[in-house]
N, C-alpha and C positions, 0 to 999 in steps of 0.2 A: 278282125277283118281290116285290111289295109285300105287307105283312102286313095282316090284318084288324085294323084299328086301333081302340083305345079311346081314352079321354082320358088314359090313363096316370096319371102323378103329378098331373095337373091335375084328376083326377076328385074329386068330393066324397067325403070320407072315409066309410067304412062305419061307422055308429054301433054302439056296443056293445062296443068293444075298448079304450076309454080306461082306462089304469091296469093293464091285464092283462099278465101276464108271458108271454113267448113265446120258444121256441127254434125257429130255422129251420135245418135242415141243408141242405147244398148251397146256402147263401145267397150265395156269392160271384159268382154269375152266373145268367142265365136266369130260370126260374120262381122259384127261391129268392130271388133278389135282388128280383124284383117283389113277392113276398109280404112281404119285409122292408119294402119301401117302403110298401106298403099298410097294414101294421100300424103303422109309425111315424107315418104320416099320420093314423091313427085314434087316436093317443095311447098306444099300447102300449109296454111296456118290452121291447125286442127284443134277443135275442142272436143275432147273425148268425154262423153257423159254416160252415166249409168246410175241406176238406183242404189248400187253398191259403190260408194265413193272410193273405197280402198281398191276395188277392181279397176275403176277408171284411172286412178293414180298409177297403178302398176303398169297399165298399158301406156299411158302418156310418158312415163319415165323411160320406157324401153324403146320409144319410137326413134327411128334413125334420123339423124340430122342431115337435111339436104337443102338447106337454105330457108326452110319454113320454120314453124314453131309448133309446140304442142302444150296444151294444158288440160287438166282434168276438171270436171265439174259434176257435183252430185245433181241428179235430175230424175224426178218421177214424172214420166210423160203423162200420167193421168191428172197432173196438176197443171191446168191450162195457164194459170198466172205464172208459174215457175218457168214454163216453156217460153212464154212471151218475154219474161224478164231476161232470160238467157239470150234470146235473139237480140234484144235491145243492147245487152252488154257487148255482144260481138259486133253489132253495127257501130257502136260508139268506139270500139277498139280499132276496128279495121276499115271503117267508113262504109261498111255494107256487109251483107251476108251473101256469098256466092253459091254455097252448096248446103242443102239441108238433107241429111240422110236420116229418114224416119225409119229406123231399123229395130227398135226395141220390140220384143214380142215374147209371149208365153204360149204354152200348149197344154191341153188336156187330152188324154186318150181313153179309149174304152167305149163300152156300149152307151149310147146316148141317153137311154132311160135312167142310167145310174148317175148322170151328172146332176149336181145340185144347182139351184138358181144362183148360189153364191159363186160357183165356178163359172157359170155363164156370165155373170156380171163382171167377174175379174178379167176374163179373156176379152170381153167386149171393151172394157175400159182401157186395157193396154193395147190390144191389137187394132181396134178401130178408133176409139176416142184419142188414144195416144198419137196416132197418125194424123187425125184431124187437127189436134192441137198444134202439131208441128207445121202443118200446111197453113192453118189459120194465122199463126204467128209469123211465118217466114214469107209466105206468098205475097202479101201486100208490100212488104219491103222490097221484094224482087221486082214487083210491078213498078214501084217508084223509081227504081234504078234502070228498068228496062232490060234486065239480064238476071241470070241465075238459073239454078237447076234444083228441082225437087226430086229426090230419089227415095222411092217407097219400097221397102222390103216386103214382098208377099211370099209366094211359094208356088210350087207346082200344085199344091192343094188349093190355090186360088184360081187355077185354070182348069182343073179336072176334078170330078167328084172324088171324095175320099172317105169311105166308110170307116167307122170306129175312131175317127178323129173329126167328127162332124162340127164340133164347136170351133176348132182350129180352121177347118176348111171354110166355114161360114165367114169368119172374120177375114180370111185371106181373099176370098172372093170379093168382099167389100173393098179391100185395099186395091185390088185390080180394077174394080169398077170406078173407084175414085180417081185413080191415076190416069186411066185411059180416057175417062170423060173430061178430066181437067185439062188434058193436053190440048184439046180443041180450043179452049178458052185461053190457055196460057200462051199459045203460039203467037197470038196477036199482041202480046205484051213483051215478047222477046224472052220468055221464060220456058225452059225445058222441063219435061216431066218424064221420068224413066221408072218403070216398075220392074223390080228384080224378082224373078220366079225360079229359084233353083229347086232341083230335086234334093234329096237328102244330103246335107252338108255335114262334114265330120266335126260336129260340135256337141256340147253337152246336152243340147235339146233332144238329140236322138235317144238318149237314155232316160228322158223324163216323160211325163204324161200319164202316169198311173196305168200303164198297159199291163194289167195283172195277168199272170198265167202264161205269158209267152214273151219272147225277146222283142222288146220295143224297137231296138235298132234294126233287127231283121225285118220287122213289120214295115217300118218306114221305107227301107230300101226296096224290098220286094213290091210293096204296094205302089211305089212310084216308078217301077219298071227299070231300076238301076241296080247294078251288081255291087257297086262299091260307093261309099260316101265320097263327096267331092271335097277336096282340100279348100278351106275357106280363103287362103291366100290366092289360089288360082281363080276362085270366083271373084275376089275383089279386083283383080286385074281386068277381068272381063267386064265387070260393072263399070269401072272407070272408062274403059274404051267405049262402052255403051253410052255413058253420060256425055262423053266428049262429042259423040256423033248424034246426041239427042235421040237415041233409039227408044222406041216405045216400050219394048219388053227385052229384058235380058234373061234368057232361059238357058240354064246349064245343068248337066252336060248335054252332049249331043243326043244321048238316049232319051233324055227328058223332052227334047224338042220333038223327037219321033213320037213319044207318047202323046204329047199335045196335039200333033197333027192327026193322030189316030182319033183322038177325042173329037176334033173338028170334023173329020171325015165321016165317022160313024159313031155318034153318041150311043146308039142302041147296042153296038158291039161292046163299047166300053162299059156300058151298064151291066151287060151280062158277065163280062170279065170281072168287074168289081164285085158283083153279087157272089160269084163263085169264090173269089178270093176271101171275102168276108166270112163266108161259110167255112172255108178251109181253115181260116185262122181260128174261128170259134171251135171247130172240131179239135184243133191242137190244144186248145184250152179246156176241152171237155165241156163247152158251154153253148153248143148249138141248140137254139130253141126248137128247131125242126127235128132234132134227134140225129143220131149217127146214121 
């Protein structure tokens, strides 16, 4: 299945980021790597972080040179002290931290009753605590300077209900709640907060999540009301434009925005549609508890 394509790294750089310092978590692949590419192309000083240091290095080494700089750092976002130490390093190196992209995340899929407590703990640690650690480390520094932007990667699963990926949706709803609530406080300090809520993006996460018995990629696409996955480089361009204007939410693509509006207009209708979709998915797997 082809992706909804942008111009990727060939797109014109988004102005307004030259010389700015940025940390991108989960930057070794997917959305994080695309954000790092877009920032570097715009002339930012980017620290590409990932729990996989080799992946972070590969991305940092490939970033285009546009007057900025790039380096890689190993980072486990569940380690609050490590996140704080990295923020301190960037502040010491550049005089401050302008942009924190709290992007690292994981997913589990399948029926909720089959999830183990260990899986719940893991996804909460990365998707919620990891974001909290980024905010906790970066936000006070931004307050001190009176400027900066926190950019939190959530999902359409943080704006709308999402059966069969309940643990993921739970954590992404938390990220949306954190970001939108913090905006009201941060505005008085000159700090921006933007929450990124894409539908299915063409990354490896589409093929993960232990969705046994059916095509996980197909599930994520159809369940979020989109026909094709979104190119991560196209998304990254949209994110930077949203950050530049301090937009509260970046929702891509257009069909995802339509789905979100339908959820707001008629939650009951969305509930019925999701219930039918979950049952149809289970029937394809031969696992509908209500029977065929």
